[in-house]
C-alpha positions in Angstrom: 26.4 -44.4 14.0 23.9 -41.2 14.3 27.2 -39.3 14.8 29.0 -40.6 11.5 26.1 -40.2 9.4 24.9 -36.6 8.4 21.6 -35.7 8.9 19.7 -32.8 7.1 16.2 -31.3 8.2 14.1 -29.8 5.4 11.9 -27.2 6.6 9.6 -26.9 3.4 7.7 -24.0 3.0 6.7 -22.4 6.3 5.2 -18.8 6.3 2.4 -18.0 4.1 4.6 -15.8 1.7 6.9 -18.5 1.0 3.9 -20.8 0.4 2.3 -18.0 -1.9 6.0 -17.7 -3.6 6.1 -21.3 -4.1 2.6 -21.5 -5.7 3.3 -18.5 -8.4 6.5 -20.3 -9.4 4.4 -23.4 -9.7 1.9 -21.7 -12.0 4.4 -19.9 -14.1 6.4 -23.3 -14.6 3.3 -24.5 -16.0 2.6 -21.3 -18.0 -0.7 -20.5 -16.3 -1.6 -17.1 -15.3 -2.3 -16.4 -11.5 -5.8 -15.7 -9.9 -7.2 -12.2 -10.7 -5.9 -11.0 -7.0 -3.2 -10.0 -4.7 -4.1 -12.6 -2.4 -4.2 -16.4 -3.1 -6.8 -18.2 -1.0 -5.7 -20.8 1.1 -6.6 -23.6 -1.6 -4.2 -22.2 -3.9 -1.1 -22.9 -1.7 -1.9 -26.6 -1.1 0.5 -28.4 -3.6 -2.4 -31.3 -4.1 -5.2 -28.6 -4.8 -2.6 -26.9 -7.0 -1.5 -29.9 -8.8 -5.1 -30.8 -9.4 -6.5 -27.6 -10.8 -3.4 -27.1 -13.2 -3.9 -30.8 -14.6 -7.8 -29.9 -15.3 -6.6 -26.5 -16.8 -4.2 -28.2 -19.0 -7.0 -30.8 -20.2 -9.3 -28.0 -20.8 -6.9 -26.1 -22.8 -6.8 -23.3 -20.8 -3.8 -21.0 -19.5 -5.5 -19.1 -16.8 -8.1 -19.4 -13.9 -11.6 -17.9 -14.5 -12.6 -14.8 -13.2 -14.7 -14.4 -10.1 -13.2 -16.9 -7.9 -14.3 -15.0 -4.8 -15.3 -16.8 -1.7 -14.5 -20.5 -0.5 -17.5 -22.0 -2.1 -16.8 -20.6 -5.8 -13.1 -21.8 -5.2 -14.3 -25.3 -4.1 -16.9 -25.4 -7.0 -14.4 -24.6 -9.4 -11.9 -27.3 -7.9 -14.5 -30.0 -7.8 -15.9 -28.9 -11.4 -12.7 -29.4 -12.7 -11.8 -32.8 -11.4 -15.4 -34.1 -12.4 -14.8 -33.2 -16.1 -11.5 -35.0 -16.2 -11.7 -38.1 -14.0 -10.0 -40.4 -16.5 -12.8 -42.7 -16.8 -13.9 -42.0 -20.6 -16.1 -38.9 -20.2 -13.2 -36.1 -19.8 -14.3 -32.9 -21.1 -18.2 -33.4 -20.5 -20.1 -32.3 -17.9 -22.1 -35.5 -17.0 -20.0 -36.6 -14.0 -20.5 -33.4 -12.1 -23.6 -33.9 -10.6 -22.8 -37.4 -9.0 -19.1 -36.4 -7.9 -20.9 -33.4 -6.1 -23.6 -35.8 -4.5 -21.0 -38.3 -3.6 -18.7 -35.8 -1.7 -21.7 -34.1 0.0 -22.8 -37.7 1.0 -19.3 -38.6 2.4 -19.2 -35.1 4.4 -23.0 -36.1 5.9 -21.9 -39.4 6.8 -18.7 -38.0 8.8 -21.3 -35.4 10.1 -23.7 -37.7 11.4 -20.8 -39.7 13.1 -18.9 -37.1 14.7 -15.9 -38.2 13.1 -13.8 -36.9 10.1 -13.3 -40.4 8.3 -15.5 -43.3 6.8 -14.8 -46.5 6.8 -13.4 -47.9 3.4 -16.3 -50.2 2.6 -19.0 -47.7 3.7 -17.2 -45.0 1.4 -17.1 -47.5 -1.8 -20.9 -48.2 -1.2 -22.1 -44.5 -0.5 -20.1 -43.1 -3.6 -21.3 -46.1 -5.6 -24.7 -45.1 -5.1 -24.3 -41.5 -6.3 -22.6 -43.0 -9.5 -25.5 -45.6 -10.1 -26.6 -44.3 -13.2 -23.3 -44.7 -14.8 -21.2 -48.1 -15.5 -18.4 -49.0 -13.1 -14.9 -48.0 -14.6 -13.3 -51.2 -15.5 -10.9 -52.5 -13.0 -11.7 -49.9 -10.1 -14.4 -48.6 -8.0 -15.8 -45.1 -8.5 -14.2 -44.2 -5.0 -10.9 -45.4 -6.7 -11.5 -43.0 -9.7 -12.1 -39.8 -7.2 -9.1 -41.1 -5.2 -6.6 -41.2 -8.0 -8.1 -37.6 -9.2 -7.2 -36.1 -5.6 -10.2 -36.0 -4.0 -9.8 -38.5 -1.3 -7.1 -40.4 0.3 -6.7 -43.8 2.1 -5.4 -43.7 5.7 -5.1 -46.5 8.4 -7.9 -46.8 10.6 -6.5 -45.3 14.1 -8.6 -47.3 16.1 -8.7 -50.7 14.2 -5.7 -52.4 16.2 -7.5 -51.2 19.5 -10.7 -53.0 19.0 -9.0 -56.6 17.9 -5.5 -57.0 17.8 -5.7 -60.1 15.4 -8.0 -58.5 13.1 -6.8 -56.5 9.6 -8.0 -53.3 10.2 -9.8 -51.7 7.3 -8.6 -48.5 5.9 -10.6 -45.1 6.2 -10.9 -42.5 3.6 -10.5 -38.8 4.1 -10.6 -35.9 1.9 -7.2 -35.2 0.7 -7.2 -32.0 2.2 -8.8 -30.5 5.4 -10.6 -27.3 4.3 -12.7 -28.7 1.6 -13.9 -31.7 4.1 -14.7 -29.1 6.9 -16.7 -26.7 4.3 -18.8 -29.8 3.4 -19.4 -31.2 6.6 -20.6 -27.8 7.5 -22.7 -27.6 4.4 -24.4 -30.9 5.0 -24.9 -29.9 9.0 -26.6 -26.7 8.0 -28.8 -28.4 5.3 -30.8 -29.5 8.0 -30.8 -26.6 10.2 -33.5 -24.0 10.3 -32.7 -22.3 13.7 -29.1 -22.1 13.8 -29.0 -20.4 17.5 -31.2 -23.2 18.9 -28.6 -25.6 17.1 -25.7 -24.5 18.6 -27.2 -24.4 22.1 -28.8 -27.8 22.3 -29.1 -29.1 18.7 -27.4 -30.7 15.8 -24.3 -28.2 16.3 -23.9 -28.3 20.0 -21.1 -30.7 19.7 -18.4 -28.3 18.4 -18.3 -26.5 22.1 -18.6 -27.7 25.9 -20.4 -24.0 26.4 -17.3 -22.0 27.2 -14.6 -22.9 24.5 -14.7 -24.8 20.9 -13.4 -28.3 21.1 -10.0 -28.4 19.6 -10.8 -31.2 17.2 -13.8 -29.2 15.5 -11.5 -25.5 15.0 -11.4 -26.6 11.3 -15.1 -27.1 11.2 -15.9 -24.0 13.3 -14.0 -22.1 10.6 -16.4 -23.3 8.1 -19.5 -22.6 9.9 -18.0 -19.0 10.6 -18.0 -18.6 6.7 -21.5 -20.4 6.1 -23.6 -19.2 8.8 -23.6 -15.7 7.5 -23.9 -17.1 3.9 -27.0 -19.2 4.9 -28.7 -17.2 7.3 -27.1 -13.6 7.6 -26.1 -14.5 11.0 -22.6 -14.4 12.8 -21.3 -17.6 14.7 -20.5 -15.1 17.5 -24.2 -14.1 18.0 -25.4 -17.4 17.7 -23.2 -19.2 20.3 -24.8 -19.4 24.1 -23.5 -17.0 26.4 -21.7 -13.7 26.4 -20.6 -12.8 23.0 -17.5 -10.8 24.7 -15.9 -14.3 25.9 -16.6 -15.9 22.9 -14.8 -13.1 20.9 -12.1 -13.5 23.4 -11.8 -17.6 22.4 -8.9 -17.5 19.9 -10.5 -20.5 18.0 -13.7 -18.3 17.4 -12.3 -14.9 17.4 -9.8 -16.3 14.5 -12.5 -17.8 12.7 -14.6 -14.6 12.2 -11.3 -12.7 11.3 -10.7 -15.3 8.5 -14.0 -15.7 7.4 -13.9 -12.0 6.4 -11.3 -13.2 3.7 -13.1 -16.1 2.3 -17.0 -15.4 2.8 -19.2 -14.5 0.0 -19.7 -10.7 -0.8 -23.4 -11.0 -0.1 -22.8 -12.6 3.4 -21.5 -8.9 4.7 -24.1 -7.1 7.1 -24.0 -4.1 9.4 -23.8 -6.3 11.9 -20.5 -7.8 10.4 -18.9 -4.4 10.4 -20.1 -3.8 14.0 -18.2 -6.9 15.1 -15.2 -6.1 13.2 -14.9 -2.7 14.2 -14.7 -3.8 17.9 -12.2 -6.5 16.9 -10.2 -3.3 15.1 -10.2 -1.4 18.2 -9.1 -4.0 20.3 -6.0 -5.0 18.0 -4.9 -2.7 15.2 -3.3 -5.7 13.6 -6.9 -6.8 12.4 -6.5 -3.7 9.8 -4.8 -5.9 7.3 -8.2 -7.3 6.5 -9.5 -4.0 5.1 -6.4 -4.0 3.1 -7.2 -7.3 1.9 -10.7 -7.1 1.0 -10.1 -3.4 -0.8 -8.9 -5.5 -3.9 -12.0 -7.7 -4.1 -14.3 -6.7 -7.0 -18.0 -6.6 -6.0 -17.1 -6.8 -2.2 -19.2 -4.5 0.1 -16.0 -3.4 2.1 -13.9 -2.9 -1.3 -11.9 0.2 -2.1 -14.8 2.0 -3.6 -16.5 1.7 -0.2 -13.2 2.8 1.5 -13.0 5.6 -0.9 -16.3 7.0 -0.1 -15.4 6.7 3.7 -12.3 8.8 3.2 -12.8 11.4 0.7 -15.5 13.7 2.4 -13.4 13.6 5.8 -11.1 16.6 6.6 -7.4 15.8 6.6 -7.3 15.9 10.4 -10.1 13.5 10.7 -8.9 11.0 8.0 -5.6 11.0 9.2 -6.9 10.0 12.8 -9.0 7.4 11.4 -6.9 6.1 8.5 -3.2 7.3 8.3 -2.4 6.6 11.8 -3.4 2.8 11.2 -1.4 2.9 7.5 1.5 4.3 9.3 1.9 1.2 11.5 1.6 -1.2 8.4 4.5 -3.8 8.6 6.3 -3.7 5.3 8.2 -7.1 5.5 8.4 -9.9 3.0 4.4 -11.3 3.2 2.9 -8.4 4.9 -0.3 -7.2 3.6 0.7 -4.0 2.2 3.8 -5.1 0.8 1.7 -8.0 -0.9 -0.6 -5.4 -2.6 2.5 -3.3 -3.8 4.2 -6.3 -5.0 1.2 -7.6 -6.9 0.7 -4.1 -8.4 4.1 -3.5 -9.4 5.5 -6.7 -10.8 2.6 -9.3 -11.1 0.2 -7.9 -14.0 -0.7 -9.8 -17.1 -3.1 -9.6 -20.0 -5.5 -11.6 -17.9 -5.8 -9.3 -14.9 -9.1 -7.8 -14.3 -9.0 -3.9 -14.7 -11.5 -3.9 -12.1 -9.4 -5.4 -9.6 -6.3 -3.1 -10.9 -8.7 -0.1 -10.4 -9.4 -1.2 -6.6 -5.8 -1.7 -6.0 -5.0 1.7 -7.4 -7.6 3.2 -5.4 -5.9 2.0 -2.1 -2.4 2.8 -3.2 -3.3 6.3 -3.7 -5.0 6.3 -0.1 -1.7 4.9 1.0 0.0 8.2 -0.1 -1.4 10.0 2.9 1.4 8.0 4.8 4.3 10.2 6.6 6.0 6.8 6.1 8.5 7.5 3.4 8.9 3.9 2.4 5.4 3.1 2.3 4.9 6.5 0.3 7.8 5.6 -2.4 6.8 2.2 -3.1 3.1 2.9 -3.5 3.9 5.8 -5.8 6.2 3.3 -7.9 3.4 0.6 -8.0 0.9 3.3 -9.0 3.3 3.7 -11.9 3.4 0.3 -13.0 -0.4 -0.1 -13.0 -0.8 3.0 -15.0 1.5 1.9 -17.5 -0.5 -1.3 -17.9 -3.8 0.3 -17.6 -3.5 4.0 -18.6 -7.3 4.5 -18.2 -6.5 4.6 -14.1 -5.0 8.1 -14.4 -8.1 9.8 -15.5 -10.1 7.7 -13.2 -8.2 8.5 -9.9 -7.7 12.3 -10.9 -11.4 12.4 -11.0 -11.9 10.8 -7.5 -9.4 12.6 -5.9 -9.6 15.9 -7.4 -11.2 17.2 -4.3 -9.0 15.8 -1.6 -7.3 18.2 0.8 -4.3 16.3 1.1 -1.5 17.3 -1.2 0.8 14.4 -0.3 -1.9 12.6 -2.2 -2.2 14.7 -5.4 1.5 15.4 -5.7 2.4 11.6 -5.7 -0.7 10.6 -7.7 0.6 12.8 -10.6 4.1 11.9 -10.1 3.4 8.3 -10.6 1.5 9.1 -13.8 4.5 11.1 -15.0 6.4 8.1 -14.5 4.3 6.1 -16.6 4.6 8.5 -19.1 8.5 8.5 -19.0 8.3 4.4 -19.0 5.8 4.1 -22.0 6.4 7.5 -23.8 4.0 6.8 -26.5 1.4 9.0 -28.5 -1.7 6.8 -26.6 -0.8 7.7 -23.4 0.9 11.0 -23.5 -2.2 12.5 -25.2 -4.5 11.4 -22.6 -2.3 11.9 -19.8 -1.4 15.5 -20.9 -5.3 16.2 -21.3 -5.9 15.0 -17.6 -2.9 16.5 -16.1 -4.0 20.0 -17.5 -7.6 19.8 -16.6 -6.8 18.3 -13.0 -4.0 20.6 -12.3 -4.1 23.8 -14.6 -6.9 24.5 -15.9 -8.4 26.1 -12.5 -8.2 29.4 -11.0 -6.5 27.8 -7.8 -3.3 25.8 -9.4 -2.5 23.7 -6.1 0.3 25.2 -4.1 2.8 22.5 -4.5 6.2 22.3 -6.6 6.2 18.8 -6.6 2.5 18.7 -8.0 3.1 21.4 -10.4 6.3 19.9 -11.7 4.9 16.4 -12.3 1.8 17.8 -13.8 3.9 20.3 -16.1 6.4 17.6 -16.8 3.4 15.4 -18.3 2.4 18.1 -20.6 6.2 19.2 -21.6 6.9 15.7 -22.4 3.7 15.5 -24.7 4.9 18.9 -26.3 8.2 17.7 -27.1 7.0 14.6 -28.7 4.2 16.6 -30.8 1.4 14.7 -29.1 0.1 17.7 -27.2 -3.6 17.5 -27.6 -5.4 20.8 -28.6 -7.4 20.9 -25.4 -4.1 22.0 -23.5 -3.1 25.5 -23.4 0.7 25.0 -22.4 1.3 28.6 -21.7 -1.5 28.5 -18.9 0.4 25.2 -17.5 3.7 27.0 -17.2 4.8 29.5 -14.5 4.2 31.9 -13.1 0.7 31.0 -11.4 -1.9 33.3 -9.9 -1.3 31.7 -6.5 -1.9 33.5 -3.4 1.1 35.1 -2.2 2.1 33.4 1.5 2.8 36.3 4.1 4.8 35.1 6.8 3.9 37.3 9.4 2.5 34.7 11.9 3.1 36.0 15.5 4.3 33.7 18.6 1.0 35.2 20.2 -1.1 33.7 17.3 0.4 30.1 17.5 0.0 30.2 21.5 -3.8 31.1 20.9 -4.0 27.9 18.3 -2.1 25.8 20.6 -4.5 26.5 23.4 -7.6 25.6 21.0 -6.1 22.6 20.1 -5.3 21.6 23.5 -1.7 20.5 22.9 1.7 22.3 22.2 3.4 19.1 20.3 2.7 20.5 16.9 4.3 24.1 18.2 7.4 22.4 19.8 7.8 20.4 17.1 7.7 23.1 14.4 8.6 26.5 16.1 10.3 25.6 19.2 14.1 25.5 19.5 15.5 22.0 19.0 12.0 20.9 17.6 12.7 18.0 15.1 10.4 19.1 12.5 11.6 22.7 12.5 15.4 21.7 12.3 15.0 18.7 10.1 12.4 19.3 7.9 11.4 23.2 7.7 14.9 24.6 8.0 16.7 22.4 5.2 13.4 22.7 2.6 13.0 26.4 3.4 16.5 28.1 3.9 17.5 27.8 0.1 14.5 30.0 -1.3 15.0 33.6 -2.0 12.7 36.0 -0.9 11.9 37.6 -4.3 9.1 37.3 -6.5 9.7 35.5 -9.8 7.7 38.5 -11.3 10.5 40.9 -10.9 14.0 40.7 -11.7 16.7 38.6 -10.4 18.5 40.3 -7.8 22.2 40.5 -8.5 24.7 38.4 -6.1 27.4 40.5 -4.4 30.1 38.9 -6.9 28.0 40.0 -9.8 27.8 44.0 -8.1 31.6 43.9 -7.7 32.3 42.9 -11.4 29.8 45.6 -12.6 31.3 48.2 -10.6 34.9 47.4 -11.7 33.7 47.3 -15.1 32.2 50.9 -15.1 34.2 52.5 -12.6 37.8 50.8 -12.4 38.8 49.1 -15.7 38.8 52.2 -17.7 41.7 54.0 -15.9 45.1 52.0 -15.3 45.9 53.8 -12.2 42.5 52.9 -10.6 43.3 49.3 -11.6 46.5 49.3 -10.0 45.3 50.8 -6.7 42.4 48.4 -6.5 44.8 45.5 -7.0 47.0 46.7 -4.1 44.0 47.1 -1.7 43.1 43.5 -2.7 46.3 42.3 -1.9 46.7 44.2 1.3 43.1 43.2 2.6 43.0 41.0 5.5 43.6 37.4 4.4 42.5 34.4 6.7 44.0 31.8 4.5 47.4 33.7 3.8 47.8 34.1 7.6 46.9 30.5 8.2 49.7 29.4 5.7 52.3 31.6 7.3 51.6 30.7 10.8 51.8 26.9 9.7 55.5 27.9 8.3 56.2 29.4 11.9 56.1 33.1 10.3 54.0 35.9 11.8 51.7 37.5 9.7 51.9 40.8 8.5 49.6 43.7 9.4 49.0 46.0 6.2 46.1 47.7 7.4 47.9 50.8 7.2 49.0 50.6 3.7 45.2 49.3 2.6 44.3 52.8 4.1 46.7 54.7 1.9 45.8 52.9 -1.3 42.1 53.4 -0.7 42.6 57.1 -0.2 44.7 57.4 -3.1 41.7 55.8 -5.1 39.0 57.6 -3.6 41.0 61.2 -4.5 40.5 59.9 -8.2 36.6 59.4 -8.1 33.9 61.5 -8.6 31.4 62.3 -5.9 28.9 59.9 -7.5 31.7 57.3 -7.8 32.5 57.5 -4.0 29.2 56.8 -3.1 29.0 53.8 -5.4 32.2 52.7 -4.2 30.9 52.6 -0.1 27.7 51.3 -1.1 28.5 48.6 -3.7 32.3 47.7 -3.4 33.3 48.6 0.2 31.6 45.7 1.9 33.8 43.4 0.2 36.7 44.2 2.6 34.6 43.8 5.6 35.0 40.7 7.8 33.0 37.7 6.5 30.2 37.9 9.4 30.0 41.9 8.2 29.3 41.3 4.7 25.8 41.5 3.3 23.8 38.2 2.5 24.7 37.0 -1.1 20.5 37.2 -1.7 17.7 37.8 0.5 16.6 34.9 1.6 13.3 33.4 3.4 13.1 34.2 7.1 13.1 30.4 8.4 11.8 31.4 12.0 8.9 33.0 10.5 8.5 30.0 8.2 8.4 27.6 11.0 5.6 29.9 12.9 3.6 29.9 9.6 3.9 26.1 9.2 2.7 25.3 13.1 -0.3 27.8 12.9 -1.1 26.1 9.4 -0.9 22.8 10.8 -3.3 23.8 13.5 -5.5 25.5 11.3 -6.0 22.0 9.3 -7.9 20.7 12.6 -5.2 18.6 14.5 -6.2 18.8 18.2 -5.7 16.5 21.3 -9.1 15.0 20.9 -8.9 14.1 17.6 -5.1 12.8 17.5 -3.9 12.1 21.1 -0.3 12.4 21.5 
């Protein structure tokens, strides 16, 4: 039978990204704006929570979640309050049942904590909840437990131990909270309400039951997560510091370590202390994967570790020290679907709305701008596009970011920041954004003595100004001539010697930069410096543009040859008798031998020279004769930058920026 009937396995939403995407689709289907953060809390991906919250919002006539849902307690408070206002017992829309509802939830959780179990017998739950609603008449035909159960706060389950106790008795159902995290946090809150000394409580008191002295009991892992959030919120102390024994051993315990890391996502902003940071840095030093916590909390308004704090830590560091601390970690960020950096970029680029908090947009923009230090081109490109999207939605960000990053010593950051702004101008292209952005670009890049020496930066900033000028929106504060080249930047002298680079290498304690930039076969020299530098002409823009060889030949013919038919004929014969590799190749393919016309060429050349003046002969030898040389003996079309000199200069410059073996080990 099983072989004939087809079977299907439904996986559901397994990954966090699948769950988050499903929640966003559900919210969109109900016409409700998403919460003002790139990351949904665990509650928002719980189907029951989401449905109940959305129904409550609908009954309230709202299309968006309230601002400030930061921390698990605030999310739960919003949830229970929304349900209490819409219990469907004749008092919907009022606040009358909020207090008894919260008291009933706390009483059930306290009962669970007292008996060290995750359920309450059905009849006990009816009694406990009824006592909390004693001031209100019981709803017709149902109990107050039924009302709370129908609203999604509780569920009825079969008693797992009922049949074991008496196989002939009909076991009473048990009551549990509908989803575990609410239960764990309410139990933790109930337990901590009677705790004055949390360390003593964990060693031998009220909280000792969650562990055996060496590890957390598996059945209380969820409660441990809740304690990791609530202990710092109530006592400003970390669970890791309060457990008995060696903190390092507890940190290695998967349940405790994960509980601490997860608590950083959902605890209240006020519960972060210097000790919290110290412990987190120890975790981060051991495992780089914890770095995504820094990215997540960076977008949290009011958080002590958010992007404003991050900016203060990074902006005053030199590029080398900042790269060692920040960029190395950023370069290692995974960019797969659902990864933290990708989530921040996607939210910033695609999920803005009229209800999005401008402060959260600003925090995300700061973090995205610091992503631009990365040498990971995919991360840099996607961050640039996300910044463009944020600036399009919130144009005030360009001015704020330009001021904040004005003094940063990393052109990677500045050129992409202004490129993102240029993109926003091209997308919106209206007076409001063009006037504002042109003024910001001019002040940040051109209204200064030292215009930053970056072609991309100058081009992006000038593009904003030129676009505003073309549309007639250029503000009077902008001097467009000063914004246009040439600029007064200090001329780069490519005069660095190999000896100078060797000395810099010794001071740095490592030759990796020298090897990559200036040595034969070095990757950076071959694949980055050479392709970018070799096309540059070594001629100042302030001088006349040099003639190409073809242009010199044409001028010579016009001034010396064309006025005399005999000269024209002789020069034509010379060109036909000159070596021609393509003609010879064609003859060989036809099986014919190529002819030697060198003697004919010399005869025609002598006849031509006999008809030229001394001055014309000099011009011929200097300006035209090289045309008939072998290809490798002809002069370079134009004077170009010396690539080898540029490689040495780049290596010396990199060492001068401060990279050493000590700061950035190989």
